[in-house]
N, CA, C and O atoms as CSV, one atom per row, in Angstrom:
chain,resi,resn,atom,element,x,y,z
A,1,MET,N,N,-14.428,-41.390,-6.030
A,1,MET,CA,C,-15.617,-40.674,-5.609
A,1,MET,C,C,-15.839,-39.494,-6.554
A,1,MET,O,O,-14.890,-38.931,-7.099
A,2,ILE,N,N,-17.086,-39.138,-6.734
A,2,ILE,CA,C,-17.448,-37.992,-7.576
A,2,ILE,C,C,-17.702,-36.778,-6.680
A,2,ILE,O,O,-18.516,-36.822,-5.758
A,3,TYR,N,N,-16.993,-35.713,-6.973
A,3,TYR,CA,C,-17.174,-34.434,-6.280
A,3,TYR,C,C,-17.797,-33.444,-7.248
A,3,TYR,O,O,-17.616,-33.538,-8.462
A,4,THR,N,N,-18.531,-32.498,-6.692
A,4,THR,CA,C,-19.122,-31.433,-7.501
A,4,THR,C,C,-18.424,-30.130,-7.160
A,4,THR,O,O,-18.403,-29.706,-6.005
A,5,ALA,N,N,-17.859,-29.505,-8.169
A,5,ALA,CA,C,-17.208,-28.209,-7.997
A,5,ALA,C,C,-18.154,-27.124,-8.494
A,5,ALA,O,O,-18.628,-27.168,-9.629
A,6,HIS,N,N,-18.417,-26.162,-7.639
A,6,HIS,CA,C,-19.219,-24.993,-8.008
A,6,HIS,C,C,-18.245,-23.833,-8.164
A,6,HIS,O,O,-17.558,-23.450,-7.217
A,7,ILE,N,N,-18.196,-23.289,-9.354
A,7,ILE,CA,C,-17.260,-22.210,-9.666
A,7,ILE,C,C,-18.049,-20.952,-9.981
A,7,ILE,O,O,-18.896,-20.947,-10.875
A,8,ASN,N,N,-17.770,-19.897,-9.249
A,8,ASN,CA,C,-18.378,-18.598,-9.520
A,8,ASN,C,C,-17.312,-17.693,-10.111
A,8,ASN,O,O,-16.234,-17.523,-9.542
A,9,ILE,N,N,-17.629,-17.117,-11.257
A,9,ILE,CA,C,-16.717,-16.218,-11.946
A,9,ILE,C,C,-17.405,-14.858,-12.061
A,9,ILE,O,O,-18.512,-14.738,-12.585
A,10,MET,N,N,-16.711,-13.844,-11.551
A,10,MET,CA,C,-17.273,-12.497,-11.544
A,10,MET,C,C,-16.285,-11.512,-12.142
A,10,MET,O,O,-15.074,-11.717,-12.061
A,11,PRO,N,N,-16.798,-10.436,-12.745
A,11,PRO,CA,C,-15.880,-9.398,-13.231
A,11,PRO,C,C,-15.187,-8.734,-12.044
A,11,PRO,O,O,-15.766,-8.617,-10.964
A,12,LEU,N,N,-13.961,-8.308,-12.247
A,12,LEU,CA,C,-13.247,-7.595,-11.198
A,12,LEU,C,C,-14.017,-6.344,-10.804
A,12,LEU,O,O,-14.609,-5.684,-11.658
A,13,THR,N,N,-14.013,-6.018,-9.533
A,13,THR,CA,C,-14.787,-4.866,-9.058
A,13,THR,C,C,-14.292,-3.555,-9.649
A,13,THR,O,O,-15.045,-2.586,-9.739
A,14,GLU,N,N,-13.021,-3.524,-10.054
A,14,GLU,CA,C,-12.463,-2.294,-10.625
A,14,GLU,C,C,-12.967,-2.025,-12.044
A,14,GLU,O,O,-12.835,-0.912,-12.552
A,15,LEU,N,N,-13.540,-3.038,-12.674
A,15,LEU,CA,C,-13.975,-2.911,-14.066
A,15,LEU,C,C,-15.463,-2.618,-14.159
A,15,LEU,O,O,-16.249,-3.024,-13.303
A,16,LEU,N,N,-15.829,-1.913,-15.202
A,16,LEU,CA,C,-17.245,-1.687,-15.471
A,16,LEU,C,C,-17.906,-3.002,-15.847
A,16,LEU,O,O,-17.275,-3.878,-16.438
A,17,ASP,N,N,-19.181,-3.135,-15.502
A,17,ASP,CA,C,-19.967,-4.312,-15.859
A,17,ASP,C,C,-21.192,-3.819,-16.628
A,17,ASP,O,O,-22.241,-3.592,-16.026
A,18,PRO,N,N,-21.076,-3.649,-17.963
A,18,PRO,CA,C,-22.184,-3.077,-18.724
A,18,PRO,C,C,-23.468,-3.902,-18.641
A,18,PRO,O,O,-24.565,-3.344,-18.624
A,19,GLN,N,N,-23.334,-5.214,-18.588
A,19,GLN,CA,C,-24.525,-6.061,-18.475
A,19,GLN,C,C,-25.202,-5.845,-17.116
A,19,GLN,O,O,-26.425,-5.730,-17.040
A,20,GLY,N,N,-24.410,-5.790,-16.058
A,20,GLY,CA,C,-24.962,-5.527,-14.734
A,20,GLY,C,C,-25.604,-4.152,-14.649
A,20,GLY,O,O,-26.653,-3.992,-14.027
A,21,LYS,N,N,-24.979,-3.160,-15.272
A,21,LYS,CA,C,-25.540,-1.802,-15.277
A,21,LYS,C,C,-26.888,-1.772,-15.989
A,21,LYS,O,O,-27.819,-1.115,-15.524
A,22,ALA,N,N,-27.002,-2.479,-17.115
A,22,ALA,CA,C,-28.265,-2.530,-17.858
A,22,ALA,C,C,-29.362,-3.190,-17.019
A,22,ALA,O,O,-30.499,-2.718,-16.997
A,23,VAL,N,N,-29.020,-4.277,-16.332
A,23,VAL,CA,C,-30.006,-4.949,-15.484
A,23,VAL,C,C,-30.402,-4.044,-14.324
A,23,VAL,O,O,-31.579,-3.968,-13.972
A,24,ASN,N,N,-29.438,-3.361,-13.731
A,24,ASN,CA,C,-29.726,-2.446,-12.629
A,24,ASN,C,C,-30.704,-1.359,-13.071
A,24,ASN,O,O,-31.663,-1.057,-12.361
A,25,GLU,N,N,-30.461,-0.774,-14.239
A,25,GLU,CA,C,-31.359,0.265,-14.747
A,25,GLU,C,C,-32.750,-0.298,-15.038
A,25,GLU,O,O,-33.751,0.374,-14.791
A,26,SER,N,N,-32.822,-1.513,-15.557
A,26,SER,CA,C,-34.121,-2.142,-15.818
A,26,SER,C,C,-34.875,-2.399,-14.518
A,26,SER,O,O,-36.089,-2.203,-14.458
A,27,LEU,N,N,-34.173,-2.830,-13.488
A,27,LEU,CA,C,-34.826,-3.046,-12.195
A,27,LEU,C,C,-35.345,-1.734,-11.620
A,27,LEU,O,O,-36.417,-1.702,-11.015
A,28,HIS,N,N,-34.596,-0.657,-11.804
A,28,HIS,CA,C,-35.062,0.648,-11.341
A,28,HIS,C,C,-36.309,1.073,-12.106
A,28,HIS,O,O,-37.210,1.685,-11.533
A,29,SER,N,N,-36.367,0.752,-13.405
A,29,SER,CA,C,-37.565,1.099,-14.175
A,29,SER,C,C,-38.781,0.299,-13.718
A,29,SER,O,O,-39.920,0.676,-13.995
A,30,LEU,N,N,-38.533,-0.811,-13.015
A,30,LEU,CA,C,-39.619,-1.614,-12.432
A,30,LEU,C,C,-39.903,-1.198,-10.989
A,30,LEU,O,O,-40.545,-1.924,-10.230
A,31,GLN,N,N,-39.413,-0.021,-10.634
A,31,GLN,CA,C,-39.613,0.571,-9.305
A,31,GLN,C,C,-38.914,-0.204,-8.191
A,31,GLN,O,O,-39.349,-0.147,-7.041
A,32,LEU,N,N,-37.847,-0.924,-8.508
A,32,LEU,CA,C,-37.049,-1.629,-7.507
A,32,LEU,C,C,-35.811,-0.790,-7.193
A,32,LEU,O,O,-34.684,-1.185,-7.493
A,33,HIS,N,N,-36.040,0.362,-6.590
A,33,HIS,CA,C,-34.981,1.336,-6.351
A,33,HIS,C,C,-34.057,0.956,-5.200
A,33,HIS,O,O,-32.981,1.537,-5.062
A,34,ALA,N,N,-34.451,-0.002,-4.375
A,34,ALA,CA,C,-33.597,-0.420,-3.262
A,34,ALA,C,C,-32.357,-1.162,-3.754
A,34,ALA,O,O,-31.360,-1.242,-3.036
A,35,ILE,N,N,-32.409,-1.701,-4.959
A,35,ILE,CA,C,-31.263,-2.405,-5.528
A,35,ILE,C,C,-30.295,-1.356,-6.065
A,35,ILE,O,O,-30.652,-0.561,-6.934
A,36,GLN,N,N,-29.088,-1.358,-5.551
A,36,GLN,CA,C,-28.132,-0.311,-5.873
A,36,GLN,C,C,-27.044,-0.731,-6.841
A,36,GLN,O,O,-26.502,0.118,-7.550
A,37,ASN,N,N,-26.709,-2.003,-6.896
A,37,ASN,CA,C,-25.597,-2.421,-7.741
A,37,ASN,C,C,-25.820,-3.863,-8.180
A,37,ASN,O,O,-26.078,-4.735,-7.351
A,38,VAL,N,N,-25.721,-4.110,-9.467
A,38,VAL,CA,C,-25.867,-5.453,-10.014
A,38,VAL,C,C,-24.573,-5.806,-10.738
A,38,VAL,O,O,-24.068,-5.019,-11.539
A,39,ARG,N,N,-24.049,-6.973,-10.457
A,39,ARG,CA,C,-22.887,-7.506,-11.159
A,39,ARG,C,C,-23.318,-8.842,-11.751
A,39,ARG,O,O,-23.915,-9.665,-11.056
A,40,ILE,N,N,-23.025,-9.058,-13.009
A,40,ILE,CA,C,-23.399,-10.289,-13.696
A,40,ILE,C,C,-22.145,-11.141,-13.880
A,40,ILE,O,O,-21.114,-10.657,-14.348
A,41,GLY,N,N,-22.249,-12.416,-13.503
A,41,GLY,CA,C,-21.131,-13.339,-13.638
A,41,GLY,C,C,-21.601,-14.670,-14.204
A,41,GLY,O,O,-22.659,-14.774,-14.823
A,42,LYS,N,N,-20.772,-15.685,-13.968
A,42,LYS,CA,C,-21.064,-17.030,-14.454
A,42,LYS,C,C,-20.978,-18.006,-13.285
A,42,LYS,O,O,-20.177,-17.828,-12.367
A,43,HIS,N,N,-21.814,-19.035,-13.335
A,43,HIS,CA,C,-21.746,-20.135,-12.376
A,43,HIS,C,C,-21.548,-21.407,-13.184
A,43,HIS,O,O,-22.368,-21.740,-14.040
A,44,ILE,N,N,-20.467,-22.113,-12.916
A,44,ILE,CA,C,-20.128,-23.331,-13.645
A,44,ILE,C,C,-20.099,-24.486,-12.655
A,44,ILE,O,O,-19.552,-24.348,-11.560
A,45,VAL,N,N,-20.678,-25.617,-13.024
A,45,VAL,CA,C,-20.680,-26.804,-12.183
A,45,VAL,C,C,-19.919,-27.907,-12.903
A,45,VAL,O,O,-20.227,-28.249,-14.045
A,46,LEU,N,N,-18.916,-28.460,-12.218
A,46,LEU,CA,C,-18.129,-29.558,-12.765
A,46,LEU,C,C,-18.310,-30.792,-11.892
A,46,LEU,O,O,-18.297,-30.685,-10.666
A,47,SER,N,N,-18.475,-31.950,-12.496
A,47,SER,CA,C,-18.427,-33.229,-11.786
A,47,SER,C,C,-17.019,-33.769,-11.972
A,47,SER,O,O,-16.553,-33.950,-13.097
A,48,ILE,N,N,-16.344,-34.024,-10.850
A,48,ILE,CA,C,-14.937,-34.412,-10.895
A,48,ILE,C,C,-14.754,-35.741,-10.168
A,48,ILE,O,O,-15.123,-35.877,-9.001
A,49,GLU,N,N,-14.188,-36.708,-10.862
A,49,GLU,CA,C,-13.850,-37.974,-10.221
A,49,GLU,C,C,-12.465,-37.825,-9.603
A,49,GLU,O,O,-11.487,-37.534,-10.292
A,50,SER,N,N,-12.402,-38.034,-8.281
A,50,SER,CA,C,-11.148,-37.819,-7.572
A,50,SER,C,C,-11.125,-38.669,-6.308
A,50,SER,O,O,-12.171,-39.096,-5.819
A,51,ASP,N,N,-9.927,-38.910,-5.784
A,51,ASP,CA,C,-9.791,-39.683,-4.555
A,51,ASP,C,C,-9.899,-38.823,-3.294
A,51,ASP,O,O,-10.005,-39.360,-2.191
A,52,SER,N,N,-9.874,-37.482,-3.446
A,52,SER,CA,C,-10.010,-36.606,-2.282
A,52,SER,C,C,-10.606,-35.257,-2.685
A,52,SER,O,O,-10.564,-34.854,-3.847
A,53,GLU,N,N,-11.153,-34.589,-1.697
A,53,GLU,CA,C,-11.721,-33.259,-1.925
A,53,GLU,C,C,-10.626,-32.272,-2.319
A,53,GLU,O,O,-10.840,-31.416,-3.177
A,54,GLU,N,N,-9.472,-32.386,-1.706
A,54,GLU,CA,C,-8.359,-31.491,-2.011
A,54,GLU,C,C,-7.900,-31.652,-3.461
A,54,GLU,O,O,-7.609,-30.668,-4.142
A,55,ASN,N,N,-7.838,-32.892,-3.921
A,55,ASN,CA,C,-7.443,-33.150,-5.309
A,55,ASN,C,C,-8.504,-32.618,-6.276
A,55,ASN,O,O,-8.173,-32.053,-7.319
A,56,ALA,N,N,-9.780,-32.803,-5.925
A,56,ALA,CA,C,-10.867,-32.274,-6.757
A,56,ALA,C,C,-10.772,-30.755,-6.856
A,56,ALA,O,O,-10.987,-30.181,-7.924
A,57,TYR,N,N,-10.450,-30.108,-5.735
A,57,TYR,CA,C,-10.277,-28.651,-5.739
A,57,TYR,C,C,-9.131,-28.259,-6.675
A,57,TYR,O,O,-9.250,-27.307,-7.445
A,58,GLY,N,N,-8.042,-28.988,-6.603
A,58,GLY,CA,C,-6.899,-28.699,-7.466
A,58,GLY,C,C,-7.236,-28.845,-8.942
A,58,GLY,O,O,-6.781,-28.053,-9.767
A,59,ILE,N,N,-8.033,-29.855,-9.275
A,59,ILE,CA,C,-8.441,-30.058,-10.667
A,59,ILE,C,C,-9.330,-28.902,-11.121
A,59,ILE,O,O,-9.162,-28.385,-12.226
A,60,ALA,N,N,-10.281,-28.494,-10.267
A,60,ALA,CA,C,-11.170,-27.376,-10.605
A,60,ALA,C,C,-10.370,-26.088,-10.764
A,60,ALA,O,O,-10.628,-25.303,-11.677
A,61,LYS,N,N,-9.405,-25.870,-9.883
A,61,LYS,CA,C,-8.564,-24.677,-9.970
A,61,LYS,C,C,-7.763,-24.665,-11.267
A,61,LYS,O,O,-7.639,-23.628,-11.920
A,62,GLU,N,N,-7.224,-25.817,-11.633
A,62,GLU,CA,C,-6.468,-25.906,-12.886
A,62,GLU,C,C,-7.374,-25.598,-14.082
A,62,GLU,O,O,-6.960,-24.909,-15.014
A,63,ALA,N,N,-8.609,-26.108,-14.053
A,63,ALA,CA,C,-9.558,-25.828,-15.142
A,63,ALA,C,C,-9.833,-24.330,-15.235
A,63,ALA,O,O,-9.894,-23.769,-16.329
A,64,CYS,N,N,-9.997,-23.688,-14.082
A,64,CYS,CA,C,-10.237,-22.238,-14.076
A,64,CYS,C,C,-9.062,-21.496,-14.688
A,64,CYS,O,O,-9.234,-20.644,-15.560
A,65,GLU,N,N,-7.874,-21.828,-14.223
A,65,GLU,CA,C,-6.703,-21.064,-14.638
A,65,GLU,C,C,-6.285,-21.334,-16.073
A,65,GLU,O,O,-5.675,-20.478,-16.714
A,66,LYS,N,N,-6.607,-22.515,-16.581
A,66,LYS,CA,C,-6.237,-22.826,-17.958
A,66,LYS,C,C,-7.293,-22.412,-18.973
A,66,LYS,O,O,-6.970,-22.175,-20.137
A,67,MET,N,N,-8.576,-22.320,-18.543
A,67,MET,CA,C,-9.598,-22.079,-19.546
A,67,MET,C,C,-10.808,-21.277,-19.098
A,67,MET,O,O,-11.304,-20.461,-19.875
A,68,LEU,N,N,-11.300,-21.466,-17.900
A,68,LEU,CA,C,-12.640,-20.988,-17.554
A,68,LEU,C,C,-12.746,-19.505,-17.234
A,68,LEU,O,O,-13.823,-18.923,-17.361
A,69,TYR,N,N,-11.643,-18.883,-16.820
A,69,TYR,CA,C,-11.758,-17.458,-16.491
A,69,TYR,C,C,-10.620,-16.666,-17.125
A,69,TYR,O,O,-9.584,-17.217,-17.497
A,70,ASN,N,N,-10.840,-15.371,-17.236
A,70,ASN,CA,C,-9.860,-14.457,-17.811
A,70,ASN,C,C,-9.247,-13.651,-16.663
A,70,ASN,O,O,-9.907,-12.793,-16.077
A,71,ALA,N,N,-7.989,-13.933,-16.350
A,71,ALA,CA,C,-7.328,-13.312,-15.200
A,71,ALA,C,C,-7.257,-11.787,-15.292
A,71,ALA,O,O,-7.158,-11.115,-14.265
A,72,VAL,N,N,-7.303,-11.244,-16.481
A,72,VAL,CA,C,-7.223,-9.798,-16.659
A,72,VAL,C,C,-8.526,-9.116,-16.249
A,72,VAL,O,O,-8.516,-7.979,-15.778
A,73,MET,N,N,-9.649,-9.815,-16.429
A,73,MET,CA,C,-10.950,-9.182,-16.234
A,73,MET,C,C,-11.825,-9.814,-15.154
A,73,MET,O,O,-12.824,-9.219,-14.752
A,74,GLU,N,N,-11.469,-11.010,-14.677
A,74,GLU,CA,C,-12.364,-11.748,-13.801
A,74,GLU,C,C,-11.627,-12.324,-12.592
A,74,GLU,O,O,-10.401,-12.434,-12.573
A,75,LYS,N,N,-12.423,-12.685,-11.586
A,75,LYS,CA,C,-11.934,-13.449,-10.448
A,75,LYS,C,C,-12.862,-14.656,-10.283
A,75,LYS,O,O,-13.985,-14.661,-10.786
A,76,TYR,N,N,-12.378,-15.675,-9.574
A,76,TYR,CA,C,-13.212,-16.859,-9.404
A,76,TYR,C,C,-13.123,-17.367,-7.974
A,76,TYR,O,O,-12.178,-17.070,-7.244
A,77,SER,N,N,-14.139,-18.145,-7.594
A,77,SER,CA,C,-14.125,-18.852,-6.313
A,77,SER,C,C,-14.660,-20.255,-6.575
A,77,SER,O,O,-15.477,-20.470,-7.471
A,78,ILE,N,N,-14.187,-21.194,-5.782
A,78,ILE,CA,C,-14.545,-22.602,-5.958
A,78,ILE,C,C,-15.036,-23.152,-4.620
A,78,ILE,O,O,-14.422,-22.917,-3.579
A,79,THR,N,N,-16.143,-23.883,-4.659
A,79,THR,CA,C,-16.569,-24.678,-3.515
A,79,THR,C,C,-16.754,-26.112,-4.015
A,79,THR,O,O,-17.204,-26.343,-5.138
A,80,ILE,N,N,-16.399,-27.059,-3.161
A,80,ILE,CA,C,-16.484,-28.471,-3.508
A,80,ILE,C,C,-17.513,-29.148,-2.618
A,80,ILE,O,O,-17.483,-28.990,-1.397
A,81,ASP,N,N,-18.423,-29.901,-3.226
A,81,ASP,CA,C,-19.393,-30.724,-2.497
A,81,ASP,C,C,-19.092,-32.185,-2.772
A,81,ASP,O,O,-18.741,-32.555,-3.892
A,82,ALA,N,N,-19.229,-33.014,-1.746
A,82,ALA,CA,C,-19.015,-34.458,-1.929
A,82,ALA,C,C,-20.268,-35.115,-2.481
A,82,ALA,O,O,-20.283,-36.326,-2.703
């Protein structure tokens, strides 16, 4: 079966996000002052052939830990759709 893994990668909250800060300031210049904090991340979609959802999750997690995210600067979350 083919599963779809949705991976969200975000900078750690303890770290500055210069791209998010620039977008936040631009939104304020557009008079959108209600927006207080912008964080910019990545969304990655993987199609995974697997015999179970749990195995697909494990494959996506391995991909994250081996290549897709930087543990020093980022965190990730994974959701699996059948």
